[in-house]
MARLUM-233896 format. One record per residue (C-alpha): x, y, z; residue number from 1. Coordinates in steps of 0.05 Angstrom, whole numbers, plus 5000, padded with zeros to 4 digits. Example, Ala and Ser with C-alpha at 12.3 -4.5 7.8 and 13.67 -1.06 7.14 Angstrom:
<lumtis>
(lumti (5246,4910,5156),1)
(lumti (5273,4979,5143),2)
</lumtis>
This chain:
<lumtis>
(lumti (5000,4998,5002),1)
(lumti (5059,5048,5021),2)
(lumti (5089,5032,4948),3)
(lumti (5017,5053,4915),4)
(lumti (5009,5111,4960),5)
(lumti (5078,5146,4938),6)
(lumti (5058,5135,4866),7)
(lumti (4992,5168,4871),8)
(lumti (5023,5229,4916),9)
(lumti (5076,5244,4864),10)
(lumti (5030,5231,4803),11)
(lumti (4954,5245,4817),12)
(lumti (4963,5292,4878),13)
(lumti (5025,5325,4851),14)
(lumti (5059,5313,4787),15)
(lumti (5128,5319,4819),16)
(lumti (5196,5311,4783),17)
(lumti (5249,5275,4807),18)
(lumti (5282,5329,4843),19)
(lumti (5222,5352,4880),20)
(lumti (5212,5275,4902),21)
(lumti (5284,5275,4927),22)
(lumti (5267,5336,4963),23)
(lumti (5202,5308,4991),24)
(lumti (5247,5248,5025),25)
(lumti (5308,5291,5045),26)
(lumti (5353,5245,4998),27)
(lumti (5383,5243,4930),28)
(lumti (5378,5162,4934),29)
(lumti (5310,5152,4905),30)
(lumti (5322,5116,4843),31)
(lumti (5277,5058,4867),32)
(lumti (5229,5103,4889),33)
(lumti (5228,5138,4821),34)
(lumti (5228,5081,4781),35)
(lumti (5159,5057,4816),36)
(lumti (5132,5122,4800),37)
(lumti (5150,5120,4728),38)
(lumti (5118,5052,4721),39)
(lumti (5061,5077,4752),40)
(lumti (5058,5132,4702),41)
(lumti (5071,5090,4646),42)
(lumti (4995,5058,4656),43)
(lumti (4965,5125,4634),44)
(lumti (5019,5150,4588),45)
(lumti (4995,5169,4515),46)
(lumti (5030,5189,4453),47)
(lumti (5008,5262,4430),48)
(lumti (5028,5253,4357),49)
(lumti (5070,5303,4365),50)
(lumti (5149,5308,4356),51)
(lumti (5203,5356,4374),52)
(lumti (5252,5392,4336),53)
(lumti (5300,5327,4334),54)
(lumti (5232,5285,4318),55)
(lumti (5225,5251,4384),56)
(lumti (5153,5244,4403),57)
(lumti (5123,5284,4463),58)
(lumti (5078,5242,4515),59)
(lumti (5030,5259,4570),60)
(lumti (5008,5221,4626),61)
(lumti (4931,5229,4630),62)
(lumti (4924,5214,4701),63)
(lumti (4855,5198,4732),64)
(lumti (4853,5267,4766),65)
(lumti (4868,5297,4706),66)
(lumti (4816,5267,4661),67)
(lumti (4763,5282,4723),68)
(lumti (4786,5356,4719),69)
(lumti (4777,5358,4642),70)
(lumti (4705,5327,4652),71)
(lumti (4685,5380,4695),72)
(lumti (4719,5437,4665),73)
(lumti (4685,5420,4595),74)
(lumti (4622,5420,4629),75)
(lumti (4622,5488,4644),76)
(lumti (4647,5512,4584),77)
(lumti (4587,5477,4552),78)
(lumti (4545,5521,4599),79)
(lumti (4587,5580,4588),80)
(lumti (4557,5573,4514),81)
(lumti (4486,5558,4533),82)
(lumti (4482,5624,4577),83)
(lumti (4518,5666,4523),84)
(lumti (4470,5643,4470),85)
(lumti (4417,5659,4511),86)
(lumti (4437,5733,4518),87)
(lumti (4404,5786,4478),88)
(lumti (4448,5822,4424),89)
(lumti (4466,5883,4472),90)
(lumti (4483,5840,4531),91)
(lumti (4533,5801,4480),92)
(lumti (4565,5861,4461),93)
(lumti (4577,5881,4529),94)
(lumti (4605,5816,4545),95)
(lumti (4649,5807,4486),96)
(lumti (4677,5877,4505),97)
(lumti (4689,5852,4576),98)
(lumti (4725,5793,4547),99)
(lumti (4774,5833,4500),100)
(lumti (4789,5888,4557),101)
(lumti (4817,5831,4604),102)
(lumti (4855,5805,4540),103)
(lumti (4890,5872,4528),104)
(lumti (4918,5861,4600),105)
(lumti (4954,5802,4577),106)
(lumti (4988,5830,4513),107)
(lumti (5039,5882,4510),108)
(lumti (5045,5928,4576),109)
(lumti (4990,5982,4578),110)
(lumti (5016,6053,4585),111)
(lumti (4985,6089,4644),112)
(lumti (4953,6141,4602),113)
(lumti (4913,6094,4560),114)
(lumti (4841,6107,4587),115)
(lumti (4783,6056,4588),116)
(lumti (4742,6092,4536),117)
(lumti (4807,6089,4486),118)
(lumti (4809,6018,4494),119)
(lumti (4734,6009,4480),120)
(lumti (4737,6057,4423),121)
(lumti (4789,6006,4394),122)
(lumti (4740,5947,4404),123)
(lumti (4684,5986,4376),124)
(lumti (4720,6012,4317),125)
(lumti (4683,6078,4322),126)
(lumti (4742,6128,4314),127)
(lumti (4784,6138,4250),128)
(lumti (4848,6150,4287),129)
(lumti (4888,6133,4349),130)
(lumti (4958,6131,4374),131)
(lumti (5004,6082,4337),132)
(lumti (5024,6046,4399),133)
(lumti (4955,6017,4402),134)
(lumti (4952,5989,4339),135)
(lumti (4971,5922,4355),136)
(lumti (4912,5922,4408),137)
(lumti (4865,5945,4348),138)
(lumti (4895,5886,4305),139)
(lumti (4883,5834,4356),140)
(lumti (4812,5860,4375),141)
(lumti (4795,5855,4299),142)
(lumti (4825,5790,4293),143)
(lumti (4789,5761,4355),144)
(lumti (4720,5794,4328),145)
(lumti (4731,5762,4258),146)
(lumti (4750,5687,4280),147)
(lumti (4688,5691,4336),148)
(lumti (4651,5688,4276),149)
(lumti (4693,5646,4229),150)
(lumti (4714,5587,4268),151)
(lumti (4686,5535,4216),152)
(lumti (4746,5543,4168),153)
(lumti (4794,5479,4163),154)
(lumti (4859,5475,4211),155)
(lumti (4913,5479,4162),156)
(lumti (4979,5516,4155),157)
(lumti (4943,5567,4117),158)
(lumti (4901,5583,4177),159)
(lumti (4958,5598,4222),160)
(lumti (4981,5646,4164),161)
(lumti (4919,5683,4160),162)
(lumti (4918,5692,4239),163)
(lumti (4984,5719,4232),164)
(lumti (4966,5767,4179),165)
(lumti (4906,5796,4211),166)
(lumti (4950,5807,4277),167)
(lumti (5003,5841,4245),168)
(lumti (4951,5884,4200),169)
(lumti (4965,5860,4132),170)
(lumti (4908,5850,4089),171)
(lumti (4938,5818,4022),172)
(lumti (4919,5749,4003),173)
(lumti (4989,5721,3995),174)
(lumti (4993,5678,4058),175)
(lumti (5047,5628,4037),176)
(lumti (5109,5674,4056),177)
(lumti (5101,5687,4126),178)
(lumti (5136,5638,4167),179)
(lumti (5203,5659,4197),180)
(lumti (5263,5662,4149),181)
(lumti (5316,5689,4202),182)
(lumti (5349,5643,4249),183)
(lumti (5344,5658,4320),184)
(lumti (5402,5613,4339),185)
(lumti (5459,5578,4308),186)
(lumti (5424,5506,4291),187)
(lumti (5439,5446,4334),188)
(lumti (5413,5376,4319),189)
(lumti (5408,5313,4359),190)
(lumti (5447,5339,4417),191)
(lumti (5429,5303,4486),192)
(lumti (5388,5350,4537),193)
(lumti (5398,5411,4487),194)
(lumti (5350,5466,4500),195)
(lumti (5329,5498,4433),196)
(lumti (5307,5573,4434),197)
(lumti (5267,5567,4364),198)
(lumti (5264,5514,4313),199)
(lumti (5314,5522,4253),200)
(lumti (5279,5554,4199),201)
(lumti (5287,5492,4147),202)
(lumti (5246,5451,4198),203)
(lumti (5187,5501,4208),204)
(lumti (5146,5470,4149),205)
(lumti (5152,5402,4185),206)
(lumti (5142,5428,4252),207)
(lumti (5082,5469,4232),208)
(lumti (5052,5407,4197),209)
(lumti (5061,5367,4261),210)
(lumti (5020,5424,4293),211)
(lumti (4962,5423,4250),212)
(lumti (4960,5348,4252),213)
(lumti (4965,5345,4324),214)
(lumti (4900,5398,4324),215)
(lumti (4856,5357,4276),216)
(lumti (4858,5298,4317),217)
(lumti (4800,5279,4347),218)
(lumti (4823,5226,4406),219)
(lumti (4845,5282,4453),220)
(lumti (4805,5334,4495),221)
(lumti (4803,5406,4461),222)
(lumti (4828,5436,4522),223)
(lumti (4896,5394,4524),224)
(lumti (4901,5408,4449),225)
(lumti (4897,5484,4463),226)
(lumti (4944,5488,4520),227)
(lumti (4994,5441,4488),228)
(lumti (4985,5484,4423),229)
(lumti (5011,5542,4459),230)
(lumti (5073,5509,4484),231)
(lumti (5089,5486,4418),232)
(lumti (5082,5550,4381),233)
(lumti (5125,5585,4433),234)
(lumti (5176,5527,4427),235)
(lumti (5179,5527,4354),236)
(lumti (5170,5606,4337),237)
(lumti (5143,5599,4265),238)
(lumti (5138,5676,4259),239)
(lumti (5185,5730,4270),240)
(lumti (5141,5762,4317),241)
(lumti (5069,5761,4348),242)
(lumti (5075,5684,4362),243)
(lumti (5044,5694,4425),244)
(lumti (4983,5727,4394),245)
(lumti (4980,5673,4343),246)
(lumti (4975,5618,4399),247)
(lumti (4923,5651,4429),248)
(lumti (4875,5652,4373),249)
(lumti (4900,5590,4348),250)
(lumti (4881,5560,4415),251)
(lumti (4812,5589,4419),252)
(lumti (4797,5564,4351),253)
(lumti (4817,5496,4363),254)
(lumti (4762,5493,4426),255)
(lumti (4713,5528,4386),256)
(lumti (4716,5482,4327),257)
(lumti (4717,5419,4362),258)
(lumti (4660,5422,4409),259)
(lumti (4653,5489,4448),260)
(lumti (4624,5538,4392),261)
(lumti (4636,5611,4410),262)
(lumti (4652,5594,4485),263)
(lumti (4726,5574,4468),264)
(lumti (4745,5649,4445),265)
(lumti (4722,5673,4515),266)
(lumti (4779,5629,4551),267)
(lumti (4839,5677,4564),268)
(lumti (4897,5629,4531),269)
(lumti (4930,5698,4531),270)
(lumti (4950,5690,4602),271)
(lumti (4991,5624,4579),272)
(lumti (5016,5651,4516),273)
(lumti (5051,5710,4547),274)
(lumti (5072,5681,4613),275)
(lumti (5144,5698,4603),276)
(lumti (5162,5684,4681),277)
(lumti (5219,5643,4700),278)
(lumti (5179,5592,4720),279)
(lumti (5146,5586,4656),280)
(lumti (5212,5584,4622),281)
(lumti (5238,5532,4674),282)
(lumti (5173,5486,4649),283)
(lumti (5187,5495,4578),284)
(lumti (5253,5469,4584),285)
(lumti (5235,5414,4634),286)
(lumti (5189,5391,4571),287)
(lumti (5244,5397,4525),288)
(lumti (5292,5351,4566),289)
(lumti (5239,5299,4592),290)
(lumti (5189,5303,4530),291)
(lumti (5135,5296,4584),292)
(lumti (5085,5350,4571),293)
(lumti (5046,5334,4629),294)
(lumti (5089,5386,4673),295)
(lumti (5070,5442,4629),296)
(lumti (4991,5417,4625),297)
(lumti (4984,5406,4696),298)
(lumti (5006,5479,4714),299)
(lumti (4969,5513,4667),300)
(lumti (4905,5474,4668),301)
(lumti (4897,5506,4736),302)
(lumti (4896,5578,4701),303)
(lumti (4843,5550,4653),304)
(lumti (4800,5523,4713),305)
(lumti (4797,5586,4746),306)
(lumti (4782,5622,4684),307)
(lumti (4726,5583,4665),308)
(lumti (4689,5591,4733),309)
(lumti (4705,5672,4732),310)
(lumti (4673,5674,4657),311)
(lumti (4608,5631,4686),312)
(lumti (4602,5679,4743),313)
(lumti (4602,5738,4693),314)
(lumti (4554,5709,4647),315)
(lumti (4507,5690,4710),316)
(lumti (4509,5767,4732),317)
(lumti (4494,5791,4660),318)
(lumti (4441,5736,4657),319)
(lumti (4411,5764,4723),320)
(lumti (4408,5836,4694),321)
(lumti (4378,5813,4630),322)
(lumti (4321,5780,4670),323)
(lumti (4313,5840,4716),324)
(lumti (4305,5889,4656),325)
(lumti (4258,5845,4618),326)
(lumti (4213,5840,4681),327)
(lumti (4215,5918,4686),328)
(lumti (4200,5922,4610),329)
(lumti (4137,5876,4620),330)
(lumti (4117,5918,4681),331)
(lumti (4120,5985,4641),332)
(lumti (4080,5950,4586),333)
(lumti (4028,5925,4634),334)
(lumti (4019,5986,4670),335)
(lumti (4008,6025,4603),336)
(lumti (3956,5971,4581),337)
(lumti (3916,5983,4642),338)
(lumti (3915,6065,4633),339)
(lumti (3886,6052,4562),340)
(lumti (3813,6059,4572),341)
(lumti (3778,6017,4519),342)
(lumti (3735,5955,4516),343)
(lumti (3759,5896,4487),344)
(lumti (3715,5859,4442),345)
(lumti (3694,5790,4458),346)
(lumti (3742,5735,4432),347)
(lumti (3718,5667,4418),348)
(lumti (3759,5605,4432),349)
(lumti (3797,5586,4370),350)
(lumti (3846,5523,4371),351)
(lumti (3915,5549,4357),352)
(lumti (3950,5517,4292),353)
(lumti (4015,5490,4302),354)
(lumti (4076,5466,4253),355)
(lumti (4055,5399,4280),356)
(lumti (3998,5400,4234),357)
(lumti (4041,5398,4175),358)
(lumti (4058,5326,4196),359)
(lumti (4031,5276,4151),360)
(lumti (3970,5247,4187),361)
(lumti (3995,5177,4177),362)
(lumti (4046,5197,4225),363)
(lumti (4007,5216,4282),364)
(lumti (3988,5168,4332),365)
(lumti (3989,5151,4411),366)
(lumti (4044,5195,4438),367)
(lumti (4096,5147,4458),368)
(lumti (4159,5184,4458),369)
(lumti (4188,5243,4495),370)
(lumti (4169,5295,4439),371)
(lumti (4093,5322,4449),372)
(lumti (4062,5284,4390),373)
(lumti (4114,5251,4346),374)
(lumti (4102,5178,4350),375)
(lumti (4148,5123,4356),376)
(lumti (4179,5084,4295),377)
(lumti (4174,5147,4245),378)
(lumti (4209,5137,4180),379)
(lumti (4275,5170,4164),380)
(lumti (4241,5229,4128),381)
(lumti (4199,5245,4189),382)
(lumti (4259,5246,4227),383)
(lumti (4289,5296,4185),384)
(lumti (4225,5340,4195),385)
(lumti (4230,5331,4271),386)
(lumti (4304,5353,4266),387)
(lumti (4285,5427,4232),388)
(lumti (4230,5433,4287),389)
(lumti (4276,5418,4343),390)
(lumti (4330,5469,4312),391)
(lumti (4284,5520,4306),392)
(lumti (4254,5513,4377),393)
(lumti (4323,5500,4414),394)
(lumti (4378,5532,4371),395)
(lumti (4427,5522,4416),396)
(lumti (4429,5443,4393),397)
(lumti (4479,5421,4339),398)
(lumti (4448,5382,4282),399)
(lumti (4476,5317,4301),400)
(lumti (4451,5329,4373),401)
(lumti (4379,5342,4346),402)
(lumti (4382,5283,4300),403)
(lumti (4403,5232,4351),404)
(lumti (4347,5259,4395),405)
(lumti (4295,5259,4343),406)
(lumti (4313,5186,4326),407)
(lumti (4323,5163,4401),408)
(lumti (4267,5190,4441),409)
(lumti (4223,5130,4458),410)
(lumti (4202,5130,4527),411)
(lumti (4223,5070,4569),412)
(lumti (4279,5062,4526),413)
(lumti (4356,5076,4546),414)
(lumti (4411,5096,4498),415)
(lumti (4484,5103,4506),416)
(lumti (4547,5142,4488),417)
(lumti (4569,5086,4441),418)
(lumti (4505,5088,4402),419)
(lumti (4513,5167,4395),420)
(lumti (4588,5156,4366),421)
(lumti (4567,5099,4319),422)
(lumti (4503,5131,4291),423)
(lumti (4526,5201,4286),424)
(lumti (4600,5182,4264),425)
(lumti (4635,5226,4316),426)
(lumti (4690,5214,4365),427)
(lumti (4679,5182,4433),428)
(lumti (4692,5250,4470),429)
(lumti (4646,5287,4421),430)
(lumti (4591,5239,4435),431)
(lumti (4597,5239,4509),432)
(lumti (4601,5313,4513),433)
(lumti (4542,5314,4468),434)
(lumti (4499,5265,4510),435)
(lumti (4517,5301,4575),436)
(lumti (4494,5363,4536),437)
(lumti (4426,5335,4522),438)
(lumti (4423,5311,4592),439)
(lumti (4437,5377,4618),440)
(lumti (4381,5411,4577),441)
(lumti (4330,5365,4600),442)
(lumti (4321,5320,4534),443)
(lumti (4349,5260,4576),444)
(lumti (4364,5231,4645),445)
(lumti (4426,5210,4661),446)
(lumti (4439,5142,4703),447)
(lumti (4485,5090,4712),448)
(lumti (4476,5025,4702),449)
(lumti (4533,4975,4724),450)
(lumti (4593,5007,4695),451)
(lumti (4569,5047,4640),452)
(lumti (4518,5113,4636),453)
(lumti (4450,5109,4601),454)
(lumti (4403,5161,4581),455)
(lumti (4330,5156,4584),456)
(lumti (4286,5207,4542),457)
(lumti (4247,5253,4589),458)
(lumti (4180,5281,4564),459)
(lumti (4176,5345,4536),460)
(lumti (4108,5379,4539),461)
</lumtis>
């Protein structure tokens, strides 16, 4: 048990280095202890499909603790998207400005004479001229606002180039000649424990392709891909400057494209990308020496967790203000209606028509499913009609979520993540987050049967 405890202590509770383990035992004679820790970590080690400058693969120890934290954080990000989507346009603009203002604090140090009003003008683009030292903020704000609404593009090397072009304020369409041409240090190859300041220029095409392929894989959490992408861009430095800005936007893009819609753009990846502290440099050097990305991920994942909770708090506050304002508006309307002394004509009851009446009569029957009138066993054509109705009533649903629910909503039946994965043709992680999302929204009741989760439709009247 003691052996197991020390493995868990220095892996699950805190992902310690060999030196830190030695300090904990106040001795340098810890080879046998360290060997047991490494063997335990190997049980959870995964190849990231990402290689370093010298073509050696990076790895990650996906500990049980880290997996639980990822799942919890991802559920909160889904809530962020839902709450943001429910805001009216005025509140969305207010929230977007709040996000950009805090991103600005992470960029180049702000001068004392830059007022909050000036920063808001930069975001709103409602003035024609401002100090030249603020143009980097203007370009970054413009880039963020553009990709917030254009994150459906393919992830490839041209995407990185386009992000870079927008951040430096260039508008020409030639995005092929953007990667760094100057060496930042004398090239070194295949030297044990050598710490690179940047990749040799001749290696950049291969390394950028490594990053792109890594970002496109669907068997790893988008949160992990976002954090690791920031490390990798800072590590290889594909551009002459603005690598931190590119890394921030690129990581947001990965999250939003994978599963989290616009919510990925609200996370402050800038705090990771612009962290040039001594501790951050030591972490990057440690990863280069050990090829173990876990040290970097574990350190910065705490930043992301705190930020996600902070964003949720802001949205809850805005949501409350919106409800209060809507209630006040309704009260004003009711008071005005009372003041109008007119006699209302008698209105005889007339059954309301519904889009449901457009469903062919032979598809109507005894209600046996979670939907109000759609019967069990509808054919594929009717399912597509239901999908369209669902998307109109619940616009926050993705099409594959609406499609799965429309064809798997029989009361009394139990559905699984594996069914979603197979029938909608998505990755397991996407299937899991989608089923949990549908459960959070009241479409299914989630429960555990033996060693797996099942989802039972809940009637929606």
